[in-house]
C-alpha positions as CSV (number, residue, x, y, z in Angstrom):
1,X,0.0,0.0,0.0
2,X,1.1,3.5,-0.7
3,X,2.2,5.8,2.1
4,X,-0.9,7.2,3.8
5,X,-1.4,11.0,3.7
6,X,-3.4,13.0,6.3
7,X,-4.6,16.1,4.4
8,X,-7.8,17.9,5.5
9,X,-10.8,16.4,3.8
10,X,-12.2,18.7,1.1
11,X,-14.3,18.1,-1.9
12,X,-15.7,14.7,-0.8
13,X,-19.3,14.3,-2.1
14,X,-21.7,14.7,0.8
15,X,-23.5,11.5,0.2
16,X,-20.4,9.4,-0.6
17,X,-20.2,7.6,2.7
18,X,-23.9,6.7,2.6
19,X,-23.7,5.5,-1.0
20,X,-20.7,3.3,-0.2
21,X,-22.4,1.8,2.8
22,X,-25.5,1.0,0.8
23,X,-23.5,-0.8,-1.8
24,X,-21.5,-2.8,0.7
25,X,-23.0,-6.2,1.3
26,X,-20.3,-7.4,3.7
27,X,-17.9,-7.5,0.9
28,X,-14.4,-8.2,1.9
29,X,-11.0,-7.3,0.5
30,X,-8.5,-5.8,-2.2
31,X,-5.1,-4.4,-2.9
32,X,-5.5,-0.7,-3.3
33,X,-4.1,2.6,-2.0
34,X,-5.2,3.6,1.5
35,X,-5.5,7.2,2.5
36,X,-6.2,8.7,5.9
37,X,-8.0,12.0,6.2
38,X,-9.2,14.0,9.2
39,X,-12.4,16.0,8.5
40,X,-12.9,19.2,10.4
41,X,-12.1,18.4,14.0
42,X,-14.2,21.1,15.6
43,X,-11.1,22.6,17.3
44,X,-10.2,19.4,19.1
45,X,-6.8,19.2,17.6
46,X,-4.8,16.0,17.1
47,X,-6.2,14.3,20.2
48,X,-9.6,13.6,18.7
49,X,-12.1,13.7,15.9
50,X,-13.2,11.7,12.9
51,X,-10.7,9.8,10.8
52,X,-11.7,8.6,7.3
53,X,-9.6,5.9,5.9
54,X,-10.4,5.2,2.3
55,X,-9.1,3.1,-0.6
56,X,-8.5,4.7,-4.0
57,X,-7.8,3.1,-7.4
58,X,-7.0,5.3,-10.3
59,X,-7.8,8.4,-8.2
60,X,-11.3,7.2,-7.5
61,X,-12.5,6.3,-4.0
62,X,-13.7,2.7,-4.0
63,X,-14.2,2.0,-0.3
64,X,-13.8,3.6,3.1
65,X,-14.3,3.5,6.8
66,X,-15.2,6.2,9.3
67,X,-13.4,6.0,12.6
68,X,-13.6,8.1,15.8
69,X,-10.3,9.1,17.5
70,X,-10.6,10.1,21.2
71,X,-7.4,10.7,23.1
72,X,-5.2,7.7,22.8
73,X,-7.8,5.4,21.2
74,X,-9.2,4.9,17.7
75,X,-12.7,3.3,17.4
76,X,-13.7,1.7,14.1
77,X,-17.3,2.5,13.2
78,X,-18.7,2.4,9.7
79,X,-17.6,0.7,6.5
80,X,-18.7,1.0,2.9
81,X,-17.5,-0.2,-0.5
82,X,-18.3,0.4,-4.2
83,X,-16.5,-2.7,-5.3
84,X,-16.1,-6.3,-4.2
85,X,-12.4,-7.2,-3.8
86,X,-10.5,-9.7,-1.8
87,X,-8.9,-8.3,1.4
88,X,-10.3,-4.7,0.8
89,X,-12.3,-4.7,4.0
90,X,-9.5,-5.9,6.3
91,X,-6.9,-3.7,4.6
92,X,-9.0,-0.5,5.1
93,X,-10.8,-1.2,8.3
94,X,-8.2,-3.1,10.3
95,X,-4.7,-3.0,9.0
96,X,-4.7,0.6,7.9
97,X,-6.3,1.7,11.1
98,X,-3.8,-0.2,13.2
99,X,-1.0,1.3,11.1
100,X,-2.5,4.8,11.9
101,X,-2.5,4.0,15.6
102,X,1.2,2.9,15.5
103,X,2.3,5.9,13.5
104,X,0.5,8.4,15.8
105,X,1.2,6.7,19.2
106,X,-2.3,5.7,19.9
107,X,-2.5,3.1,22.7
108,X,-5.7,1.4,21.7
109,X,-7.7,0.3,18.6
110,X,-11.2,-1.0,18.9
111,X,-12.5,-2.4,15.6
112,X,-16.2,-2.0,16.4
113,X,-19.0,-4.4,17.0
114,X,-19.6,-7.8,15.5
115,X,-17.6,-10.6,14.0
116,X,-15.8,-13.4,15.9
117,X,-13.6,-13.5,12.7
118,X,-11.8,-10.4,14.2
119,X,-10.0,-12.7,16.6
120,X,-8.3,-14.4,13.7
121,X,-6.8,-11.0,12.9
122,X,-5.4,-10.4,16.4
123,X,-8.3,-8.5,17.9
124,X,-10.0,-9.9,20.9
125,X,-13.7,-9.2,21.5
126,X,-14.4,-6.1,23.6
127,X,-17.9,-4.9,24.7
128,X,-19.4,-2.0,22.8
129,X,-22.2,0.2,24.1
130,X,-24.8,2.5,22.5
131,X,-27.6,4.6,23.8
132,X,-31.1,4.7,22.3
133,X,-34.5,5.9,23.4
134,X,-37.6,4.2,22.0
135,X,-40.7,6.4,22.3
136,X,-43.4,3.7,22.2
137,X,-43.6,2.1,25.7
138,X,-44.8,-1.3,24.5
139,X,-42.1,-1.6,21.9
140,X,-39.5,-0.3,24.4
141,X,-40.4,-3.1,26.9
142,X,-40.0,-5.7,24.2
143,X,-36.6,-4.3,23.2
144,X,-35.4,-4.1,26.8
145,X,-36.4,-7.7,27.5
146,X,-34.7,-8.9,24.3
147,X,-31.5,-6.9,25.1
148,X,-31.3,-8.4,28.5
149,X,-31.3,-11.9,27.1
150,X,-28.9,-10.9,24.3
151,X,-26.4,-9.4,26.7
152,X,-26.1,-12.7,28.6
153,X,-25.6,-14.6,25.3
154,X,-23.0,-12.1,24.1
155,X,-21.1,-12.2,27.3
156,X,-21.0,-16.1,27.3
157,X,-19.7,-15.9,23.7
158,X,-17.1,-13.3,24.6
159,X,-15.9,-15.3,27.6
160,X,-15.4,-18.4,25.4
161,X,-13.5,-16.4,22.8
162,X,-11.2,-14.8,25.4
163,X,-10.4,-18.3,26.8
164,X,-8.9,-19.0,23.3
165,X,-7.1,-15.7,23.0
166,X,-3.5,-15.8,21.8
167,X,-2.8,-12.3,23.1
168,X,-0.5,-11.9,26.1
169,X,-2.3,-12.2,29.5
170,X,-5.6,-13.0,27.8
171,X,-5.8,-16.7,27.0
172,X,-5.5,-19.4,29.6
173,X,-2.2,-20.6,28.0
174,X,-0.8,-17.1,28.4
175,X,-1.7,-16.4,32.1
176,X,1.0,-16.5,34.7
């Protein structure tokens, strides 16, 4: 991959991230140029803000991910692609994001929700949280009940995956 650049984001079509996400059907992969760009940071400086990592081919954006940087951590959030290519998803969403963390001294990268396949790429499962308000009381009760059950199932799955972790001080084989 070409050396990433970090210019301010200018001239990106407004609906490009939405269009890319709509075209993405869990496509994975591809060998293309990755670029990193920080949109306006709202005065927050280098310690935080949005980070777009996108793949270009022939000067055209073919895929990208929106990440959030906060202090010493980078959080992967949204992914979209206009093409289906082998390795594109992991090159853009994981490897390029990890490279950004290393280059800029960030202490933590969290790839986002979903996918036990992430452990195969050296990322252990970490809990994610979100906040929502559902206006309809009946529907809200159904969702709350479901989420309670889902949390227990997710925690069991996470515990099982962590037992198999190959990362230092995580897996049973690595504990002292």
